[in-house]
C-alpha atoms as one frame of an Amber mdcrd trajectory, in Angstrom:
protein
 -10.758  21.188 -23.062 -11.722  20.631 -19.495 -14.004  17.996 -18.213 -16.098
  17.575 -15.120 -15.531  14.776 -12.661 -17.160  11.452 -13.118 -18.810  12.023
  -9.753 -21.503  13.859 -11.713 -22.352  10.708 -13.593 -24.616   8.495 -11.520
 -24.466   5.077 -13.168 -24.740   3.012 -10.758   9.325 -17.538 -21.308  17.697
 -21.971 -24.791  19.056 -24.830 -24.259  22.617 -24.376 -25.855  24.471 -27.419
 -27.192  28.229 -26.725 -27.025  30.073 -27.228 -30.362  32.422 -30.291 -30.426
  35.534 -29.951 -32.602  35.614 -32.257 -35.666  39.045 -33.977 -35.665  40.927
 -34.732 -38.840  42.373 -38.237 -38.191  44.463 -38.000 -41.372  46.430 -35.071
 -40.049  49.556 -35.806 -37.897  49.368 -32.366 -36.305  45.983 -32.879 -34.778
  46.358 -36.358 -33.231  47.087 -34.928 -29.705  44.023 -32.696 -29.646  41.479
 -35.266 -28.393  43.829 -36.229 -25.484  44.449 -32.560 -24.528  40.695 -31.781
 -24.789  39.861 -34.775 -22.458  42.549 -33.688 -19.999  41.255 -30.120 -19.826
  37.685 -31.235 -19.245  38.817 -33.573 -16.464  40.743 -30.744 -14.694  37.737
 -28.502 -14.851  35.566 -31.203 -13.306  38.080 -31.808 -10.456  38.272 -28.078
  -9.756  34.488 -27.835  -9.634  34.273 -30.659  -7.141  36.982 -29.059  -5.002
  35.289 -25.685  -4.783  31.876 -27.374  -4.106  33.270 -29.288  -1.158  35.008
 -26.161   0.219  31.821 -24.149   0.061  29.840 -26.892   1.759  32.401 -27.077
   4.579  32.298 -23.261   5.040  28.560 -23.359   5.239  28.694 -26.101   7.804
  31.026 -24.046  10.025  29.019 -20.821   9.804  25.406 -19.857  10.493  23.165
 -20.294   7.516  21.663 -17.274   5.890  18.283 -18.295   7.098  19.514 -18.479
  10.706  21.251 -15.129  10.311  18.004 -13.592   8.927  16.027 -15.104  11.828
  18.546 -13.700  14.362  18.257 -10.222  12.811  14.538 -10.437  12.902  14.564
 -11.419  16.552  16.678  -8.388  17.353  14.238  -6.098  15.597  11.284  -7.671
  17.345  12.926  -7.468  20.736  13.322  -3.645  20.403   9.840  -2.866  19.157
   7.890  -0.211  21.115   4.534  -1.582  21.922   1.619   0.798  22.259   0.835
   1.656  25.876  -2.891   1.115  25.836  -3.418   2.484  29.328  -2.003   5.858
  28.134  -3.694   5.571  24.784  -7.136   4.941  26.266  -6.813   7.660  28.895
  -6.585  11.399  28.736  -3.007  11.364  30.116  -0.739  14.258  29.246   1.953
  11.710  28.358  -0.013  10.747  25.258   0.240  11.328  22.313   3.923  10.714
  21.695   6.076  13.544  20.246   7.742  13.324  16.898  11.442  14.305  16.433
  12.016  17.724  14.907  13.028  16.447  11.512   9.867  14.381  10.874   6.774
  15.789   9.201   3.465  14.091  10.023  -0.271  14.656   9.533  -2.155  16.570
  12.121  -4.760  14.484  13.848  -7.736  15.172  16.069  -9.030  14.308  19.525
 -10.843  11.177  18.205  -7.557   9.713  16.824  -5.207  10.772  19.650  -2.406
  11.192  17.110   1.185  12.258  17.681   2.360  15.836  18.235   5.544  17.717
  17.314   7.003  20.737  15.589   6.595  19.784  11.913   2.835  18.958  11.810
   1.180  19.040   8.356  -2.019  21.003   9.100  -5.414  19.699   8.201  -7.743
  21.563   5.980 -11.334  20.753   6.586 -14.004  20.849   3.874 -17.714  20.138
   4.053 -17.442  16.331   3.535 -13.719  15.560   3.911 -10.396  16.581   5.425
  -7.194  17.008   3.404  -3.472  17.475   4.114  -0.713  18.564   1.592   2.971
  19.388   1.762   5.896  19.866  -0.694   9.376  18.879   0.524  12.207  19.248
  -1.995  11.360  16.768  -4.748   8.533  15.104  -2.846   4.889  16.016  -2.827
   2.730  14.333  -0.209  -1.020  14.475   0.477  -3.774  12.693   2.280  -7.554
  12.644   2.115 -10.045  11.307   4.667 -13.849  11.344   4.836 -16.465   9.855
   7.193 -19.898   8.797   6.075 -21.132   9.559   9.610 -19.240  12.325  11.447
 -17.155  11.033  14.339 -18.272   7.448  13.630 -16.284   6.625  10.520 -14.504
   3.293  10.459 -11.478   4.511   8.549  -8.726   5.904  10.759  -7.116   9.143
   9.714  -4.321   8.139   7.280  -0.805   7.752   8.667   1.864   9.585   6.735
   5.309  10.513   8.102   8.239  11.797   6.156  11.770  12.968   6.883  12.473
  16.728   6.547  14.453  16.342   3.381  11.812  14.058   1.892  14.066  11.093
   1.347  11.824   8.575   3.084   8.111   8.291   3.631   6.071   5.789   5.687
   2.337   5.722   5.223  -0.715   3.485   5.793  -4.467   3.496   5.586  -6.759
   1.345   7.752 -10.429   0.480   7.317 -12.408  -1.147  10.195 -14.727  -3.940
   9.181 -18.189  -2.635   9.995 -20.019  -6.005   9.477 -17.852  -8.388  11.424
 -16.743  -5.703  13.869 -20.105  -4.080  14.575 -20.308  -4.951  18.339 -19.932
  -1.958  20.625 -17.023  -1.070  22.947 -16.476   1.888  25.288 -14.004   4.465
  24.045 -11.785   6.675  26.281 -14.401   9.402  26.245 -16.980   7.051  27.644
 -19.026   6.966  24.485 -19.997   3.621  22.749 -18.148   2.901  19.506 -17.838
  -0.191  17.367 -14.921  -2.730  17.205 -14.546  -1.502  13.645 -14.162   2.099
  14.764 -11.562   1.417  17.430  -9.394  -1.237  15.735  -7.938   0.908  12.937
  -7.232   3.773  15.421  -5.336   1.499  17.770  -3.155   0.102  14.964  -2.607
   3.533  13.471  -1.461   4.946  16.774   0.726   1.879  17.428   2.444   2.372
  14.050   2.719   6.070  14.663   4.438   5.424  18.021   6.957   3.274  16.143
   7.645   6.053  13.721   8.369   8.560  16.552  11.131   6.326  17.828  13.650
   6.905  14.996  14.199  10.276  13.227  15.531   8.360  10.104  12.436   6.103
  10.030  14.908   3.174   9.640  13.331   1.381  12.631   9.967   1.432  10.895
  11.503   0.106   7.713  13.190  -2.829   9.553   9.896  -3.706  11.258   8.211
  -4.453   7.870   6.446  -6.829   7.904   6.984  -9.142  10.895   7.541  -6.302
  13.382   4.341  -4.648  12.256   2.493  -7.944  12.725   3.839  -8.151  16.316
   2.878  -4.553  17.075  -0.617  -4.884  15.644  -1.267  -8.285  17.275  -0.041
  -7.244  20.730  -1.927  -3.991  20.696  -5.214  -5.486  19.487  -4.992  -8.532
  21.761  -4.220  -6.454  24.862  -7.267  -4.338  24.200  -9.467  -7.280  23.422
  -8.826  -9.178  26.638 -11.538  -7.432  28.532 -13.871  -7.423  25.559 -13.662
 -11.220  24.984 -14.156 -11.883  28.688 -17.373  -9.950  28.665 -18.684 -11.517
  25.477 -17.102 -15.005  25.232 -15.538 -16.361  22.063 -16.487 -14.621  18.805
 -18.566 -16.573  16.287 -17.395 -17.400  12.757 -19.396 -14.408  11.548 -17.803
 -11.808  13.856 -14.269 -10.748  14.785 -12.769  -8.810  17.627 -11.287  -5.482
  16.573 -10.971  -6.237  12.828  -9.338  -3.801  10.360  -7.730  -3.899   6.902
  -4.287  -2.375   6.330  -2.426  -1.051   3.291   0.851   0.880   3.558   4.288
   1.454   2.276   7.805   2.809   2.964   9.142   4.877   0.077  12.887   5.445
   0.034  14.266   7.900  -2.503  17.630   8.573  -0.955  19.234   6.704  -3.923
  17.387   4.794  -6.651  13.693   4.881  -5.618  12.556   1.803  -3.748   9.224
   0.815  -2.378   8.322  -1.646   0.428   4.632  -2.422   0.399   2.654  -4.158
   3.182  -0.981  -5.010   3.385  -3.819  -7.219   4.798  -7.437  -7.223   3.631
  -8.760  -5.281   0.618  -7.209  -1.837   1.087  -4.667  -1.292  -1.717  -1.353
   0.348  -2.651  -0.746   1.477  -6.279   2.059   2.915  -8.283   0.980   5.622
 -10.691   3.344   6.145 -13.680   2.963   8.518 -16.642   3.370   5.686 -19.202
   1.689   2.615 -17.570  -0.679   4.482 -15.407  -2.177   3.083 -12.199  -0.607
  -0.294 -11.245  -1.935  -2.204  -8.296   0.745  -3.654  -6.037  -1.477  -5.520
  -3.579  -3.756  -8.548  -3.901  -7.017  -8.483  -1.967  -7.383 -11.101   0.662
 -10.733 -12.262  -0.759 -12.184 -15.199  -2.627 -12.279 -13.138  -5.792  -9.474
 -10.475  -5.994 -10.316  -9.232  -9.506 -10.663  -5.394  -9.308 -13.495  -5.421
 -11.891 -15.579  -8.076 -10.239 -15.122  -6.454  -6.802 -17.116  -3.447  -8.039
 -20.303  -5.426  -8.223 -19.676  -8.048  -5.563 -18.557  -8.002  -1.933 -16.565
 -11.238  -1.248 -15.806 -11.926   2.354 -12.203 -11.217   3.444 -10.133 -14.191
   4.693  -7.231 -12.178   6.225  -7.459  -8.966   8.228  -5.798  -7.595  11.312
  -7.807  -8.640  14.370  -7.346  -9.769  17.963  -9.010 -13.158  17.963  -7.577
 -14.910  14.874  -4.234 -15.468  13.134  -3.375 -13.034  10.372  -0.422 -12.193
   8.119   0.815  -8.871   6.764   1.891  -9.415   3.167   5.041  -7.735   1.885
   6.746  -6.966  -1.397   9.625  -4.797  -2.553   9.749  -2.904  -5.872  12.381
  -0.980  -7.660  10.758   2.175  -8.977  11.183   4.427 -11.985  12.715   7.850
 -11.389   9.348   9.483 -11.165   5.861   8.519 -10.074   3.193   8.684  -7.478
   2.568   6.042  -4.776  -1.067   5.804  -3.647  -2.508   3.955  -0.629  -6.310
   3.803  -0.458  -9.206   2.108   1.310 -12.049   0.605  -0.704 -14.223   3.781
  -0.240 -11.915   5.471  -2.683 -11.980   2.993  -5.562 -14.909   0.688  -5.167
 -17.714   2.986  -6.268 -16.771   3.832  -9.796 -18.228   2.114 -12.914 -14.871
   0.614 -13.913 -11.364   0.613 -12.408  -9.937   3.110 -14.989 -12.478   5.610
 -13.751 -10.642   5.837 -10.494  -7.359   6.664 -12.186  -9.171   9.161 -14.359
 -10.455  11.006 -11.358  -6.893  11.371  -9.929  -5.544  12.598 -13.211  -8.442
  14.835 -13.968  -8.072  16.555 -10.609  -4.384  16.974 -11.388  -5.107  18.443
 -14.804  -7.697  20.941 -13.639  -5.712  22.227 -10.682  -3.349  25.195 -10.293
  -1.303  23.578  -7.515  -0.821  20.365  -5.473  -3.254  21.515  -2.754  -5.999
  22.147  -5.135  -5.499  18.732  -6.741  -6.182  16.996  -3.463  -9.236  19.247
  -2.864 -10.748  18.406  -6.241 -10.077  14.693  -5.782 -11.668  14.786  -2.363
 -14.756  16.425  -3.745 -15.006  13.886  -6.534 -14.666  10.841  -4.266 -16.968
  12.244  -1.562 -19.802  12.689  -4.076 -19.636   9.133  -5.354 -18.663   6.907
  -2.413 -21.102   5.283  -0.082 -18.416   4.489   2.497 -15.722   6.029   4.588
 -12.668   6.739   2.492  -9.055   7.500   3.097  -6.009   7.859   0.826  -2.446
   9.087   0.761  -0.379  10.192  -2.307   3.381  10.555  -2.508   4.711  12.042
  -5.742   8.462  11.546  -6.045  11.184  12.642  -8.451   9.472  15.822  -9.586
  10.902  19.331  -9.159   7.560  21.178  -9.446   3.867  20.687  -9.560   3.801
  21.730 -13.192   6.225  18.856 -14.030   3.811  16.393 -12.365   0.923  17.838
 -14.261   2.566  17.752 -17.691   3.988  14.223 -17.235   0.514  12.739 -17.083
  -1.040  14.687 -19.930  -0.987  11.900 -22.562  -2.244   9.397 -19.998  -5.171
  11.578 -19.083  -6.086  11.899 -22.709  -6.116   8.163 -23.232  -8.210   7.490
 -20.204 -10.603  10.182 -21.285 -11.096   8.232 -24.581 -11.651   4.810 -23.066
 -13.382   5.641 -19.737 -14.864   9.111 -19.627 -16.192  10.030 -23.032 -18.068
   6.755 -23.627 -19.738   7.006 -20.221 -20.894  10.580 -20.892 -22.383   9.477
 -24.218 -24.386   6.710 -22.550 -25.702   9.065 -19.953 -26.615  11.818 -22.360
 -28.474   9.357 -24.670 -30.192   7.637 -21.718 -28.391   4.406 -22.786 -29.653
   0.985 -21.794 -28.273  -1.241 -19.086 -26.793  -3.524 -21.771 -24.854  -0.552
 -23.333 -23.573   0.386 -19.846 -22.443  -3.180 -19.117 -20.730  -3.449 -22.509
 -18.934  -0.062 -21.863 -17.709  -1.292 -18.440 -16.335  -4.616 -19.784 -14.718
  -2.942 -22.873 -12.995  -0.251 -20.778 -11.719  -2.874 -18.285 -10.429  -5.236
 -21.075  -8.415  -2.302 -22.528  -7.176  -1.174 -19.147  -6.473  -4.495 -17.329
  -3.046  -5.427 -18.700  -1.506  -2.161 -17.466  -3.324  -2.167 -14.224  -2.195
  -5.739 -13.383   1.333  -5.206 -14.797   3.062  -5.764 -11.447   0.661  -8.402
 -10.008   2.811 -11.274 -11.313   5.129 -10.753  -8.306   2.357 -11.575  -5.873
   0.126 -14.114  -7.667
């Protein structure tokens, strides 16, 4: 039985005590045992002290692990390629940078000034969105991007770069802050754009330039997270110098070149491993057949609860920008053999009745499609019809040998989500249910879904 997208529904933790021998004082054969026992314990204590002192001496004569780590970090930072803003903001033929032949990347457009090369993943344009798809060995990648106002969207085109054999992927999405970054700047073409429009594009291009430096993408991996902070801060600050001079210091209610960030580096060369980085309220998820969609990032907001964020808009307390300090959060996860990594801006997930509806839309598009490309198209249509914001997303399915294997692995999960999130909503709509019924449905679906969704959040709370 097939079902239509929800986009058609417009509702709004031993302590172990060692056993002590019980000595028989009447037995002549056991009278030496207490002495031998005491001697053995004393020798063990002396050996322990000896090795402790030796280790302390060795640590005093060699660099500490922290110092070594700091040294390695400084080496990475010293070699970082910083975005050449003069080239970026001009129409120079030296820009955009060219990717090595073994890297696949998303085709961009003249408003993004993205990289070029031989293995470009072509964009397919639809009425309300643009999509990219590719299949590389046991890796399926895709991206989706839409603008609420054409050529004025505040989400940058997603960044997605993968090695030719599909063993490593780097990806990010960026969403400019339209409220705090609404003031206008002049873009390379001479037209006026907002801080929120320019900021994500500058950071995206800076990260893309980093990716072009190393065909293995190892340089990008080593730059996470401190190197990415340096690149973003330097690029945004350089661009902002002229802007701040012309406007003075920003107020507490505005920021210079503000943007959120959510991204990851996926390495499947051996056991799958994920390095996630973020700032703001854009998110990265792991989608598994058994546990479903699990959020890996924690919103930089007063209230980071996914359910509450659907009906409130708390201010963000940490985003990439030129005029204030920020931090790029980071976590590393060992992954199951198969799954899908998703990076998305809030335009993709913040306009559904409940968080499980977002996952349902992904799996429903997967179920109704004949191939990977069609899945992304259906998902794009569904999100475009519901969102009231710019939206961007990347998906990287790993460990699967075919599209059909992806599809079948999520069949049971789709059925469960249909029961808790889709069917009850349809029933309320068809019966013209009350607001109280709708609110009860939303809370009930979230309560049943929440434990799985927040399964991996304990690592960042």
